[in-house]
Residue frames relative to the residue before (quaternion, step in Angstrom):
aa qw qx qy qz dx dy dz
X 1.0000 0.0000 0.0000 0.0000 0.00 0.00 0.00
X 0.4118 -0.7210 0.5097 0.2253 3.69 -0.83 0.98
X 0.3323 -0.7291 0.5759 0.1622 3.47 -1.00 0.96
X 0.2203 -0.8149 0.5302 0.0795 3.63 -0.42 1.24
X 0.0878 -0.8441 0.5276 -0.0369 3.50 -0.60 1.28
X 0.1253 -0.7329 0.6587 0.1149 3.55 -1.26 0.61
X 0.2128 -0.7873 0.5694 0.1037 3.48 -0.95 0.93
X 0.0661 -0.8090 0.5840 0.0010 3.63 -0.54 1.13
X 0.3155 0.7077 -0.5685 0.2762 3.58 -0.43 1.30
X 0.4170 -0.7388 0.4600 0.2621 3.60 -0.89 0.77
X 0.6059 0.5262 -0.3281 0.4984 3.57 1.38 -0.14
X 0.4236 -0.7469 0.4657 0.2140 3.50 -0.54 1.31
X 0.6399 0.5283 -0.3509 0.4339 3.63 0.99 -0.75
X 0.6251 0.5473 -0.3298 0.4481 3.51 1.04 -0.76
X 0.6692 0.4840 -0.2959 0.4800 3.54 0.87 -1.02
X 0.6874 0.4763 -0.3201 0.4452 3.63 0.76 -0.90
X 0.6727 0.5142 -0.3189 0.4259 3.57 0.85 -0.83
X 0.6659 0.4660 -0.3017 0.4985 3.63 0.98 -0.93
X 0.6052 0.5626 -0.3802 0.4156 3.65 0.97 -0.67
X 0.6704 0.5104 -0.2867 0.4560 3.49 0.86 -1.16
X 0.6933 0.4950 -0.2900 0.4362 3.64 0.87 -1.01
X 0.7073 0.4585 -0.2754 0.4622 3.48 0.90 -0.85
X 0.6522 0.5283 -0.3102 0.4464 3.61 0.95 -0.71
X 0.5740 0.5809 -0.3433 0.4639 3.49 1.34 -0.33
X 0.6225 0.5108 -0.3474 0.4805 3.59 1.19 -0.35
X 0.5471 -0.6658 0.4167 0.2893 3.57 -1.13 0.98
X 0.7740 0.3654 -0.1768 0.4859 3.55 1.09 -0.65
X 0.7072 0.4209 -0.2620 0.5040 3.58 1.20 0.23
X 0.0500 -0.8069 0.5882 -0.0188 3.54 -1.03 0.98
X 0.2676 -0.7368 0.5935 0.1823 3.57 -0.79 0.90
X 0.1939 -0.8361 0.5083 0.0703 3.58 -0.45 1.27
X 0.8178 -0.0013 0.0248 0.5749 3.53 1.19 -0.43
X 0.2068 -0.7396 0.6111 0.1920 3.62 -1.22 0.28
X 0.1604 -0.7736 0.6083 0.0763 3.58 -1.23 0.53
X 0.3065 -0.7760 0.5241 0.1710 3.59 -0.87 0.87
X 0.7726 0.0917 -0.0908 0.6216 3.67 1.24 0.02
X 0.7159 -0.4910 0.3150 0.3836 3.48 -1.41 0.24
X 0.5953 0.5686 -0.3662 0.4338 3.58 1.14 -0.61
X 0.6601 0.4840 -0.3067 0.4858 3.54 0.98 -0.87
X 0.6041 0.5618 -0.3649 0.4316 3.63 1.02 -0.69
X 0.6601 0.5052 -0.2960 0.4705 3.54 0.99 -0.93
X 0.6554 0.5107 -0.3291 0.4487 3.57 0.96 -0.79
X 0.6636 0.4906 -0.3121 0.4706 3.60 1.02 -0.74
X 0.6128 0.5322 -0.3549 0.4640 3.58 1.06 -0.74
X 0.6622 0.5197 -0.3114 0.4410 3.65 0.95 -0.85
X 0.8032 0.3502 -0.1779 0.4479 3.48 0.73 -1.12
X 0.7721 0.3882 -0.2000 0.4616 3.63 1.05 -0.72
X 0.2159 -0.8191 0.5012 0.1768 3.62 1.30 -0.43
X 0.0610 0.8112 -0.5756 0.0835 3.65 0.62 1.10
X 0.5566 -0.5881 0.4812 0.3359 3.50 -1.39 0.18
X 0.8068 0.0537 0.0316 0.5875 3.49 1.05 -0.94
X 0.1308 -0.7563 0.6308 0.1144 3.54 -1.05 0.74
X 0.2697 -0.6997 0.6364 0.1806 3.63 -1.00 0.88
X 0.0308 -0.8620 0.5042 -0.0432 3.56 -0.39 1.17
X 0.2687 -0.7341 0.6031 0.1586 3.48 -0.69 1.14
X 0.4887 -0.6750 0.4724 0.2869 3.66 -1.12 0.66
X 0.7917 0.3190 -0.1413 0.5016 3.47 0.71 -1.10
X 0.2203 0.7631 -0.5542 0.2493 3.52 -0.16 1.44
X 0.5226 -0.6340 0.4686 0.3245 3.64 -1.10 0.57
X 0.7681 0.3546 -0.2995 0.4411 3.53 -1.43 0.21
X 0.7586 -0.1759 0.1628 0.6058 3.62 0.68 -1.11
X 0.3419 -0.7694 0.4939 0.2170 3.59 -0.61 1.04
X 0.7057 -0.5168 0.3192 0.3646 3.50 -1.33 0.27
X 0.5868 0.5472 -0.3725 0.4664 3.61 1.21 -0.46
X 0.6957 0.4832 -0.2783 0.4529 3.51 0.79 -0.93
X 0.6181 0.5264 -0.3111 0.4940 3.51 1.10 -0.81
X 0.6484 0.5289 -0.3166 0.4467 3.64 0.90 -0.89
X 0.6430 0.5232 -0.3144 0.4625 3.61 0.96 -0.87
X 0.7072 0.4438 -0.2918 0.4666 3.55 0.80 -0.84
X 0.6687 0.5079 -0.3072 0.4478 3.56 0.99 -0.77
X 0.6948 0.4543 -0.2929 0.4744 3.62 0.89 -0.77
X 0.6215 0.5238 -0.3786 0.4428 3.60 1.20 -0.13
X 0.5084 0.6545 -0.4086 0.3824 3.51 1.30 -0.17
X 0.5714 -0.5497 0.4663 0.3923 3.65 -1.19 0.41
X 0.8414 -0.0027 -0.0226 0.5399 3.60 -0.93 1.00
X 0.1427 0.8380 -0.5231 0.0610 3.64 0.68 0.91
X 0.5899 -0.5219 0.4722 0.3958 3.63 -1.33 0.34
X 0.5409 -0.5944 0.4944 0.3311 3.45 -1.40 0.31
X 0.2459 -0.7903 0.5432 0.1411 3.61 -0.90 0.74
X 0.0675 -0.7747 0.6287 0.0075 3.57 -0.75 1.11
X 0.2708 -0.8095 0.5049 0.1281 3.53 -0.33 1.36
X 0.2918 -0.7325 0.5914 0.1690 3.58 -1.00 0.96
X 0.0314 0.8044 -0.5895 0.0671 3.55 -0.92 0.96
X 0.4777 -0.6705 0.4758 0.3096 3.56 -1.11 0.60
X 0.7832 0.1852 -0.0713 0.5892 3.49 1.14 -0.73
X 0.4726 -0.6860 0.4586 0.3093 3.63 -1.01 0.72
X 0.6558 0.4485 -0.2856 0.5360 3.56 1.31 -0.19
X 0.1811 0.8169 -0.5200 0.1717 3.59 1.12 0.66
X 0.5853 -0.6125 0.4324 0.3087 3.53 -1.03 0.92
X 0.6634 0.5434 -0.2745 0.4352 3.54 1.13 -0.68
X 0.4529 0.7316 -0.4603 0.2187 3.56 0.99 -0.35
X 0.6913 0.4782 -0.2974 0.4528 3.65 0.74 -0.91
X 0.7091 0.4523 -0.2868 0.4586 3.58 0.78 -0.95
X 0.6211 0.5498 -0.3474 0.4374 3.56 1.08 -0.63
X 0.6465 0.4995 -0.3182 0.4809 3.54 1.05 -0.74
X 0.6753 0.4731 -0.3113 0.4726 3.51 0.92 -0.85
X 0.6231 0.5329 -0.3500 0.4530 3.66 1.14 -0.45
X 0.6668 -0.5193 0.3225 0.4263 3.58 1.20 -0.24
X 0.4211 0.7035 -0.4784 0.3145 3.66 1.20 0.12
X 0.3867 -0.7430 0.5087 0.1993 3.57 -1.10 0.74
X 0.8010 -0.1411 0.0961 0.5738 3.58 1.27 -0.17
X 0.4373 -0.6910 0.5425 0.1922 3.46 -1.45 0.01
X 0.0395 -0.7816 0.6224 0.0143 3.53 -1.13 0.69
X 0.3985 -0.7128 0.5299 0.2287 3.52 -0.88 0.96
X 0.5266 -0.6657 0.4229 0.3173 3.59 -0.94 0.90
X 0.6853 0.4309 -0.3302 0.4854 3.67 1.07 -0.35
X 0.2552 0.7936 -0.5182 0.1911 3.62 1.11 0.43
X 0.4610 -0.6438 0.5021 0.3477 3.66 -1.07 0.46
X 0.7145 -0.4212 0.3456 0.4389 3.57 -1.37 0.23
X 0.6750 0.5181 -0.2766 0.4466 3.57 0.94 -1.02
X 0.6779 0.4760 -0.2877 0.4807 3.52 0.95 -0.98
X 0.6220 0.5518 -0.3312 0.4459 3.65 0.98 -0.72
X 0.6979 0.4658 -0.2700 0.4723 3.50 0.85 -1.09
X 0.6454 0.5174 -0.3126 0.4670 3.65 0.96 -0.77
X 0.6377 0.5048 -0.3390 0.4728 3.58 0.93 -0.80
X 0.6536 0.4879 -0.3545 0.4574 3.69 0.83 -0.73
X 0.6619 0.4973 -0.3195 0.4610 3.59 0.97 -0.84
X 0.6299 0.5295 -0.3598 0.4398 3.69 0.92 -0.69
X 0.7294 0.4146 -0.2894 0.4609 3.55 0.65 -1.00
X 0.6294 0.5497 -0.3562 0.4181 3.61 1.03 -0.71
X 0.6296 0.5258 -0.2905 0.4927 3.59 1.26 -0.63
X 0.5771 -0.6119 0.3882 0.3767 3.66 1.26 -0.09
X 0.5903 0.5365 -0.4128 0.4398 3.64 1.18 0.21
X 0.4657 -0.6595 0.5065 0.3027 3.53 -1.20 0.47
X 0.3082 -0.7294 0.5850 0.1753 3.51 -1.31 0.67
X 0.2128 0.7960 -0.5354 0.1857 3.53 0.12 1.16
X 0.2444 -0.7765 0.5676 0.1232 3.58 -0.26 1.32
X 0.6342 -0.5331 0.3668 0.4233 3.63 -1.11 0.55
X 0.6378 0.5104 -0.3712 0.4414 3.73 0.83 -0.61
X 0.6508 0.5023 -0.3316 0.4628 3.57 0.98 -0.72
X 0.6286 0.5316 -0.3195 0.4692 3.61 1.02 -0.85
X 0.6760 0.4895 -0.2919 0.4672 3.56 0.91 -0.83
X 0.6105 0.5270 -0.3318 0.4894 3.55 1.18 -0.57
X 0.6571 0.4891 -0.3309 0.4685 3.56 0.93 -0.78
X 0.6199 0.5175 -0.3580 0.4688 3.63 0.95 -0.73
X 0.6506 0.5188 -0.3199 0.4530 3.55 0.79 -0.88
X 0.6901 0.4691 -0.3093 0.4561 3.63 0.92 -0.79
X 0.5952 0.5248 -0.3659 0.4862 3.59 1.16 -0.53
X 0.6440 0.5206 -0.3452 0.4416 3.61 0.97 -0.70
X 0.6779 0.5028 -0.2898 0.4512 3.53 1.06 -0.84
X 0.6991 0.4502 -0.2596 0.4911 3.52 1.09 -0.70
X 0.4530 -0.7021 0.4584 0.3028 3.64 1.16 -0.26
X 0.0698 0.7923 -0.5997 0.0885 3.68 0.67 1.02
X 0.5364 -0.1025 -0.8307 -0.1079 1.53 -2.33 0.93
X 0.3876 -0.7090 0.5621 0.1764 3.43 -1.39 0.56
X 0.8902 -0.0730 0.0808 0.4423 3.47 -0.96 -1.16
X 0.6426 0.5851 -0.3570 0.3425 3.57 0.95 -0.84
X 0.3752 -0.7380 0.5115 0.2299 3.58 -1.07 0.57
X 0.5096 -0.6334 0.4978 0.3023 3.51 -1.14 0.74
X 0.5128 0.6828 -0.4214 0.3054 3.57 1.17 -0.59
X 0.6594 0.5271 -0.3164 0.4326 3.62 0.98 -0.81
X 0.5846 0.5807 -0.3830 0.4174 3.60 1.15 -0.40
X 0.5750 0.6046 -0.3863 0.3930 3.57 1.20 -0.39
X 0.5726 0.5904 -0.3576 0.4424 3.57 1.35 -0.35
X 0.6525 0.5249 -0.3124 0.4485 3.59 1.25 -0.39
X 0.4892 -0.6115 0.5301 0.3253 3.59 -1.23 0.56
X 0.6906 -0.4449 0.3554 0.4458 3.61 -1.23 0.14
X 0.6997 0.4771 -0.2680 0.4593 3.51 0.92 -1.03
X 0.6153 0.5171 -0.3459 0.4841 3.63 1.03 -0.69
X 0.6410 0.5306 -0.3267 0.4481 3.58 0.92 -0.79
X 0.6319 0.5555 -0.2758 0.4649 3.48 1.13 -0.90
X 0.6750 0.4942 -0.2784 0.4718 3.54 0.99 -0.99
X 0.6385 0.5251 -0.3289 0.4566 3.51 1.01 -0.88
X 0.6359 0.5223 -0.3401 0.4551 3.64 0.89 -0.70
X 0.6658 0.4686 -0.3032 0.4951 3.60 1.05 -0.73
X 0.6134 0.5110 -0.3651 0.4789 3.65 0.95 -0.57
X 0.6546 0.5134 -0.3217 0.4520 3.59 0.96 -0.73
X 0.6388 0.4908 -0.3159 0.5012 3.63 1.19 -0.46
X 0.6127 -0.6181 0.3486 0.3478 3.57 1.15 0.14
X 0.4613 0.7048 -0.4321 0.3222 3.54 1.30 0.20
X 0.4606 -0.6624 0.5182 0.2840 3.67 -1.07 0.75
X 0.6742 -0.4714 0.3610 0.4392 3.59 -1.24 0.11
X 0.6406 0.5382 -0.3065 0.4540 3.54 1.11 -0.80
X 0.6591 0.4784 -0.3071 0.4923 3.57 0.99 -0.84
X 0.6492 0.5096 -0.3346 0.4548 3.64 0.93 -0.75
X 0.6055 0.5673 -0.3163 0.4599 3.55 1.08 -0.79
X 0.6828 0.4778 -0.2665 0.4842 3.51 0.89 -1.00
X 0.6693 0.5305 -0.2888 0.4327 3.58 0.98 -0.85
X 0.7816 0.3152 -0.1492 0.5172 3.53 1.04 -0.87
X 0.3896 -0.7293 0.4573 0.3276 3.56 1.41 0.11
X 0.4635 0.6362 -0.4950 0.3679 3.54 0.60 1.09
X 0.4984 -0.5933 0.4707 0.4220 3.65 -1.11 0.06
X 0.6437 -0.5599 0.3711 0.3667 3.49 -1.24 0.65
X 0.6060 0.5526 -0.3534 0.4501 3.59 1.09 -0.69
X 0.6552 0.5049 -0.3338 0.4521 3.60 0.93 -0.82
X 0.6394 0.5139 -0.3412 0.4590 3.59 1.00 -0.70
X 0.6202 0.5340 -0.3495 0.4561 3.64 1.05 -0.82
X 0.6253 0.5586 -0.3250 0.4374 3.52 1.09 -0.86
X 0.6468 0.5287 -0.2845 0.4703 3.57 1.00 -1.02
X 0.6758 0.4785 -0.3123 0.4657 3.57 0.86 -0.93
X 0.6317 0.5184 -0.3483 0.4593 3.67 0.92 -0.73
X 0.6681 0.4721 -0.3194 0.4783 3.61 0.92 -0.80
X 0.6091 0.5443 -0.3549 0.4547 3.66 0.95 -0.67
X 0.6805 0.4821 -0.2940 0.4670 3.51 0.79 -0.95
X 0.6825 0.4767 -0.3101 0.4592 3.57 0.92 -0.84
X 0.6554 0.5115 -0.3155 0.4575 3.71 0.92 -0.84
X 0.7663 0.3829 -0.1912 0.4791 3.57 0.93 -0.80
X 0.3907 -0.7557 0.4445 0.2806 3.54 1.45 -0.04
X 0.3973 0.6964 -0.4914 0.3401 3.48 1.07 0.97
X 0.5274 -0.6704 0.4360 0.2868 3.55 -1.08 0.71
X 0.8045 -0.1201 0.1349 0.5658 3.62 0.89 -0.86
X 0.7661 -0.3662 0.2696 0.4542 3.58 -1.37 -0.05
X 0.6177 0.5597 -0.3684 0.4115 3.56 0.97 -0.74
X 0.6567 0.4847 -0.2943 0.4972 3.59 0.95 -0.84
X 0.6337 0.5498 -0.3472 0.4191 3.60 1.09 -0.75
X 0.5940 0.5581 -0.3445 0.4659 3.55 1.15 -0.83
X 0.6680 0.4940 -0.2995 0.4691 3.57 0.74 -1.15
X 0.6863 0.4813 -0.3292 0.4348 3.69 0.70 -0.90
X 0.6314 0.5473 -0.3577 0.4169 3.65 0.87 -0.90
X 0.7155 0.4286 -0.2767 0.4773 3.64 0.91 -0.79
X 0.6912 0.4654 -0.2993 0.4648 3.60 0.90 -0.85
X 0.6559 0.4800 -0.3355 0.4762 3.64 1.09 -0.32
X 0.4664 -0.6952 0.4307 0.3369 3.54 1.30 -0.32
X 0.2831 0.7633 -0.5165 0.2655 3.57 1.26 0.41
X 0.7729 -0.0394 0.0112 0.6332 3.48 0.93 -0.95
X 0.3005 -0.7480 0.5684 0.1648 3.57 -1.18 0.48
X 0.6168 -0.5209 0.4193 0.4152 3.60 -1.15 0.51
X 0.7861 0.3245 -0.2813 0.4446 3.50 -1.08 0.98
X 0.5591 0.6104 -0.3737 0.4186 3.53 1.39 -0.29
């Protein structure tokens, strides 16, 4: 099945470069380009792409505002935020706005294609540096914030344990090794966590874990 992609960036060279790289992949097709967040929203509404590569700093409507509006749509596309630095100031807000991950603009063709496949499959793309940045932001803001601990009561002890490890940036394989479980069992736990907490993906799970106070920065 072909992954349909929209690229939203106000820099023509970035759009053109990413379009060429992605269209060279047998399973990915760039179906439209947008020069600002408003155009990205229009394409999301009319074309129903699977993934949108979203720059943050754009005229008319920035990537954060566009992400919020798009992820509020029924069955929204996945948002992969384009950033110049992995310690971008917008990491935290982009995740809270509904982004599924981050991609550096200087990513290689292979990294770009793999990032699109990862988020299209419903997984979050959170590099360790991004996760550390997110944790630091929670520390600065004084988490927990809005989320309620009440929802945590719906989780089993094992699911709560898995969620805490996800929030620390561990992969399924690392969690499996840590808890002496099979990777498939961990995947099942993660799926149940997302379903019970009505979360879209691992990125939202990381935000929820800190905002609910399940774990705190430095733990």
